[in-house]
C-alpha positions as CSV (number, residue, x, y, z in Angstrom):
1,M,160.1,137.0,117.1
2,R,156.4,137.4,117.7
3,F,153.8,138.0,115.1
4,T,150.0,138.7,115.2
5,D,147.5,138.3,112.4
6,G,145.0,140.3,114.4
7,D,143.3,137.3,115.9
8,R,146.2,135.1,117.2
9,W,149.8,135.5,118.2
10,W,152.6,133.3,116.8
11,N,156.2,132.8,117.7
12,Y,158.6,132.3,114.8
13,A,161.6,130.1,115.7
14,G,163.1,129.6,112.3
15,T,166.3,127.8,111.8
16,A,170.0,128.5,112.7
17,N,170.8,129.4,109.2
18,Y,167.9,131.7,108.4
19,A,166.8,135.1,109.6
20,L,163.8,137.2,108.7
21,G,164.5,140.5,107.0
22,T,162.4,142.3,109.6
23,S,165.0,141.5,112.2
24,L,168.4,141.9,110.4
25,C,171.2,143.9,111.9
26,Y,174.4,144.0,109.9
27,R,177.6,146.0,109.4
28,A,177.4,148.7,106.7
29,S,180.6,147.3,105.2
30,W,179.0,143.9,104.8
31,W,175.9,145.4,103.2
32,R,177.9,147.6,100.8
33,A,179.7,144.6,99.5
34,R,176.5,142.5,99.2
35,R,173.6,144.9,98.6
36,F,170.0,143.6,98.6
37,R,168.7,142.4,95.3
38,S,166.1,144.6,93.6
39,L,163.1,142.4,94.1
40,Q,159.6,143.0,95.5
41,V,159.6,139.9,97.6
42,G,162.6,138.0,99.1
43,E,165.2,140.7,98.5
44,D,166.9,139.7,101.7
45,N,167.1,135.9,101.0
46,Q,170.4,136.0,99.1
47,F,171.9,138.4,101.6
48,V,171.0,136.1,104.5
49,S,172.2,132.9,102.6
50,E,175.5,134.5,101.8
51,A,176.0,135.6,105.4
52,S,175.3,132.1,106.6
53,A,177.7,130.6,104.0
54,F,180.5,132.9,105.2
55,G,179.9,132.1,108.8
56,E,178.7,135.7,109.4
57,L,175.1,134.9,110.4
58,V,174.2,134.8,114.1
59,T,170.6,134.2,115.2
60,A,169.0,134.6,118.6
61,D,165.5,134.4,120.0
62,A,164.3,138.0,120.3
63,G,161.8,136.9,123.0
64,E,159.7,139.9,123.8
65,L,162.0,142.4,122.1
66,M,160.3,142.3,118.7
67,Y,156.7,142.2,117.6
68,A,155.4,142.3,114.0
69,T,152.0,142.3,112.4
70,I,150.9,140.1,109.6
71,H,148.5,142.1,107.4
72,A,147.0,142.3,103.9
73,G,149.6,144.9,103.0
74,N,152.6,142.7,103.7
75,T,154.8,142.4,100.6
76,S,155.6,138.8,101.5
77,P,152.8,136.6,102.7
78,R,153.6,134.5,105.8
79,K,153.0,130.8,105.5
80,M,152.6,129.3,109.0
81,G,154.7,126.1,108.9
82,S,156.6,124.1,111.5
83,A,158.7,127.2,112.5
84,W,155.6,129.0,113.7
85,T,154.0,128.1,117.1
86,P,150.7,129.7,118.2
87,I,151.2,131.4,121.6
88,S,148.9,133.2,124.0
89,L,150.0,136.6,125.3
90,K,148.5,138.2,128.4
91,P,147.1,141.7,127.9
């Protein structure tokens, strides 16, 4: 998944047992049984953790299929750690 902060582009690789809420796809039946928590930030963390624990989480590199913007209005600030790699995109 690719992100821009307006100046630079980043690739988020994450880990095999974690997925960003921005990119989740799931069955309605799974969600009905495990609805998101009512939180301002991190509402999807328990949902993803439970899917991983039950062997229901599958992750894949989105490559050029998904782009997101990091901006001041994000509800959850992005901390650029080891899962984030700066990249250069051609216009």
